[in-house]
N, C-alpha and C positions, 0 to 999 in steps of 0.2 A: 966599328964598334962594339964595345963590350955589351952583354946580353942584359945585364942589369941595367945600365945607360940608357940601353933601348928601350927596355921594359918602362923605367922612368918617362921615357916620351911619349908613348904609346898613351899610358894611362892620363899624363897631361893633357892629351888630345881629346881622347876620351871622356874627361871630364867637362872640355867646355864644349863638346858634341851633344851629351846626354845630360845637360845641367839637373835636370829634377829627377835621375835616375832612383830607382826603388824595387823593391819585390813588385812583381807583377801579381801576385796573386793576395785576392782581395779577404781582408778579413777585420773583424773588429777587436780581436783579443788575441794570446798567445796560442790557447786552445785551437781556437778556428785557423789560426797560420800552419801549427802542426799538423793538423788531419789534413788542411789542403797541401802541404806538401807532401805528404803521403798520397795521396790522388795524382801526385803531379808525375808520378814516376811515370814514365812511358806515355805522356798526355802533354798537353801544350798546355799551358797556364791559361789561357781563353777557354779553352774548353771545361777546366777545373772551375773557375768562375761563373759558369753555367749553370752546374749543379751545385754549388755550394750555398746558395741562398736557400732553396728549397733544404737542403740538410740542416743546415745549423737553424731553419727555422724550427725543424723538426726534432731535433736532437740540439738541445741547448749549452749542454755542458758533457763532463767524461762521465757523470753519473746517469744522465739518461741514455748517451752514445753506448755506454756498458751493457743497457737492458736494450738496446733496439732489436726488431725482428732481423734474423739476417736476409730474409728473402725481401723487406723493406729497404732495409739499407744496400742493398745488391740493385734493386731498382733504380734508387736515386741514382747512384753514381756509375750506373752501367755505361755510359755513354764514355766513361775517361779509360774505358779499357780496362782490362785483369782482373775486372769488378770481383769476381769471386776470391780472388787472393786479398787485394785491397780492402775489400768489406772483413776480411776472418781478421786480417793484419790490425782494423782500425777496430772493432770488439775487443779484442786481445791488449790492446795499446789504451783503449779507455777504462778497461777493466784495472790493468796494472796502475794505471792513474790514480783510481780510486783506492786500490788493495794495499798500494806502496807509497804513494805520494799524497792522499788525503784528496786526491781529485785536481790537485795542482799540476802545471809541468814544471818539472824541475829545471834548475838552471846550471848546470854542468853537462859537458861532453861525457863524460863518467856516467852520469845518471839518464840522459837522455837515450842513450843507446845501449839501454838494458831494457826499453819499450820497444815492443814487437813492431819491425815494421818503419823502425829508426835507426840509419845509417848516420854516418858522419856528415853525408851533403844535407839531410833533413835536419840535423842536431845545428848544423852552421848556420845554417837559414834562421832558426828560432832563436838561437843564441845572438847573432848578429842583429836581426830587427828587432827583437821582444827584449833583449837583455843587454846590449850594447856590447857584447863579448866578440872582438871582431874573428872572423873565422873566413875563411877562403872554400865558396859553395862550387864543387865543381861537379854540373850537368852535362849535357852534351853537348851544350854552344860553348863552354869552356873548356870540355877538353879537345873539340874541332877547333875553335881559334888559337887556343894555345900552341895546338901541334903546329897551324898554319904559321904561324909566327915564330916558329921554334923557339919556344921560352921553355919547352920541356922534350924529353926524348923518350916520355913514358906515357902509356895509356892507360895505365892503371890510375882510376880516381884518386885514390889516398897518396900515390907516389905523385900526381900532378900536383894535387892540394899542396903535399911539403915542397915541392920545387918552386911551386908559385912564390910561396910563403917566405922563399930566400930573396926574390924580385923587389917583391915590394913591402912597403913598410907596414908595419901592424896594423896601424890606425887606419889602413885602404886595405886591408885584408875583405872587407863584407861588401864596401862600396865598389871594389875592383871586379867582384864576381859578376855584379848587379849592371855593370859597364859593358863587361864582355859579354852578356847575355842580348844586353840593349843592343850591342852591335850587331850580333850573329842574328837578332828578328829582323833589323833594319838593314843591313849593308853585306853581310858575311855569312851568306845562306849557304846552306850544305851542298846543295848541287849546282849555283850558279851564283857564286859569291859577285858582287858588283864591286869589282876591285879599278875600276874606272873612275866610281865616284869615291872611293874610299879614302876618308880622312887619315888614317894610318898606312896606307901604302908604301910609302917611303920606306918604313921602318920593316917592311912586309917581307920575306925573304920568298914568299909564294904568292908575290903579285902574279895576277892574271893564271890564277887557278882554275883548270879545266876538270870536269868531269867527265869519264868516260865508263863504258861497261854497263853492264846491265844487271839481273836477277838480284836485286838489293845491293850491289856490290858498287864501293865507291872507291874510284882511282882518283888520286891527285898527279897532274901533271903541273909542275912548277917550272916557272921561266925566272931562274935565279939571278938576283942580282947581284 
């Protein structure tokens, strides 16, 4: 079976498995989603959702966020990890939104990626969810699962993004990312994937993946079919 044919079948099954899929980051507007996505780096969406209610109650928009006290901001987001770097990025991002975009979040990849703390992953989340512009969001789940499914040979997120774009219809780019993320959270775990109950196992070359090793190293041992 050709890789694109397999990818289409996988996506079809994931759509049936996770019919209500959407971004797990809670937000009320595009600015909140932008900041929440910046916070999600090296952190779970669930943990981000624990801190953003207080964060956005205190700083409601880019203008208010740009004037935030750094120590207060760090204290609020501390539990998301790398809080000093994230606070610095958020302050710079909010300031640039105010100075260059009149406080509004821009709606193009080119403009979004000029914002501090915003790379293609964050930009694709914002574009796909808030502006309806399709994009492949490559996070740790998408990196892991696309490798296990042999949908890419690359490990660089940007190269993986472009590889997946070739396999899925453009209209499905955003939803495919969220479907793969959901599958990663619910079945295809990093350490012990639940291959025995996986709905796409028949199309997975890495069925029955096992993890061995230690010291933070992950080794994949696959029983190829």
